[in-house]
C-alpha positions in Angstrom: 69.8 -22.4 77.0 66.3 -20.2 78.3 63.0 -20.3 76.6 64.0 -17.2 75.5 67.1 -17.6 73.8 66.1 -20.7 71.9 63.1 -18.2 70.3 65.7 -15.3 69.8 67.8 -18.2 68.4 65.2 -19.9 65.8 63.7 -16.3 65.1 67.4 -14.9 63.9 67.7 -18.4 62.1 64.6 -17.7 60.3 65.2 -13.9 59.6 68.8 -15.1 58.2 67.0 -17.9 55.8 64.4 -15.1 54.5 67.1 -13.0 53.7 69.3 -15.7 51.7 66.3 -16.3 50.2 65.6 -13.0 49.2 68.9 -12.7 47.9 69.1 -15.7 46.2 65.9 -14.3 44.3 67.1 -11.2 43.4 70.2 -12.9 41.9 67.6 -15.6 39.6 65.4 -12.8 38.4 69.0 -10.8 37.0 69.8 -13.7 35.7 66.6 -13.9 33.9 66.9 -10.0 32.6 70.3 -10.9 31.2 69.2 -13.6 29.6 66.1 -12.2 28.0 67.9 -8.9 27.0 70.9 -11.3 25.0 67.8 -13.1 23.5 66.6 -9.6 22.7 70.0 -8.3 21.5 70.4 -11.3 18.7 67.1 -10.8 17.2 67.6 -7.4 16.8 71.1 -8.3 15.2 69.5 -11.3 13.2 66.8 -8.3 11.9 69.6 -5.8 10.8 71.7 -8.0 9.4 68.9 -9.0 6.9 68.0 -5.2 6.3 72.0 -4.5 5.4 72.0 -7.5 3.3 69.0 -6.1 1.3 70.8 -2.8 0.9 73.5 -4.2 -1.1 70.6 -5.2 -3.8 69.4 -2.9 -6.8 66.0 -1.1 -6.0 63.7 -3.5 -8.8 64.6 -5.9 -11.1 63.8 -3.1 -13.6 66.3 -0.8 -12.7 69.5 -3.3 -12.3 70.8 -1.9 -15.9 69.4 1.4 -16.3 67.6 3.7 -14.3 63.8 4.8 -14.7 61.6 8.0 -14.4 58.5 5.9 -15.2 57.0 4.1 -12.1 54.8 2.2 -14.3 58.1 0.3 -15.7 58.8 -1.2 -12.0 57.6 -4.5 -11.2 53.7 -4.5 -10.2 52.6 -4.3 -6.3 51.0 -7.5 -7.0 54.1 -9.4 -8.2 56.6 -8.4 -5.3 59.1 -11.4 -5.3 61.8 -13.5 -6.3 61.6 -13.0 -10.3 63.1 -16.7 -10.9 66.1 -16.3 -8.4 66.2 -18.5 -4.9 68.4 -17.3 -2.2 70.8 -16.2 -2.0 71.0 -15.1 -5.5 68.3 -12.7 -5.2 69.5 -9.0 -7.2 66.7 -6.6 -5.9 64.7 -5.5 -2.9 61.6 -7.3 -3.7 62.8 -10.6 -4.2 63.0 -10.7 -0.4 59.1 -10.5 -0.1 57.8 -13.4 2.0 61.4 -14.6 2.6 61.8 -16.6 5.7 64.2 -18.9 7.4 65.5 -20.1 10.9 68.2 -19.5 12.7 70.1 -20.2 15.7 72.4 -18.7 18.9 74.3 -20.1 21.2 72.1 -19.3 24.2 68.7 -19.4 22.3 67.2 -21.3 19.7 64.4 -21.4 17.0 64.6 -17.6 16.0 62.1 -17.4 12.7 62.9 -14.7 10.7 60.2 -13.1 8.0 60.2 -10.0 5.4 57.6 -8.2 3.6 58.3 -5.7 1.1 55.7 -3.8 -0.5 55.5 -0.3 -2.2 54.7 2.6 -0.1 53.1 6.1 -1.1 55.9 8.9 -1.4 53.9 11.4 0.5 53.1 9.2 3.4 55.5 6.1 3.8 53.3 4.5 6.5 50.8 3.6 4.1 50.5 1.0 1.4 50.6 1.6 -2.0 48.6 -0.8 -4.4 50.4 0.7 -7.3 54.4 1.4 -8.3 55.9 3.9 -6.5 59.7 5.3 -6.2 59.4 3.9 -2.3 59.7 0.0 -1.2 59.1 -0.8 2.6 60.8 -3.8 4.2 59.4 -5.0 7.3 61.7 -7.9 8.7 60.5 -9.6 11.8 62.2 -11.8 14.2 60.1 -14.2 16.4 61.5 -16.8 19.2 59.6 -19.0 21.7 61.9 -17.0 24.3 60.4 -13.5 23.1 57.6 -12.1 24.8 57.2 -9.4 21.7 58.5 -10.0 18.0 61.1 -7.8 17.1 60.2 -5.7 13.7 62.8 -3.6 12.0 61.7 -1.8 9.1 63.4 0.1 6.6 62.2 2.1 3.2 64.2 2.0 0.0 64.2 4.9 -2.6 65.0 4.9 -5.8 65.0 8.3 -7.7 
């Protein structure tokens, strides 16, 4: 084998190895994206499950038996949270204020789920209210060491 043939053989082996490394890198990156998507999908599912659970509860402790048209009879904004109940026996939306728990899934562990409940202005649901209104906003946050950003789902409950 002459020098030129040897150089061509070495060059083609080098080119083949570079193509192989590039292909393997693309496969690994694809697997990483797939796993990240599964982690985010699980986080969204956990947040949605909690919102669906809260939807099954009454609007306020004061409206469980009879509806009210008087905002001042609702739980004060500074007192949102359980009124003696413990999870899973919450009976109204604001019992979930400051709720938190940890959850694991088959492909990722250490999810942390938390919820905040607060009154919002009826004319502007993006603004918190320091007084009782017929609109409560629930923010459910799911965090995990495997998530680059927390997943936050929001739902507004109304009572009319």
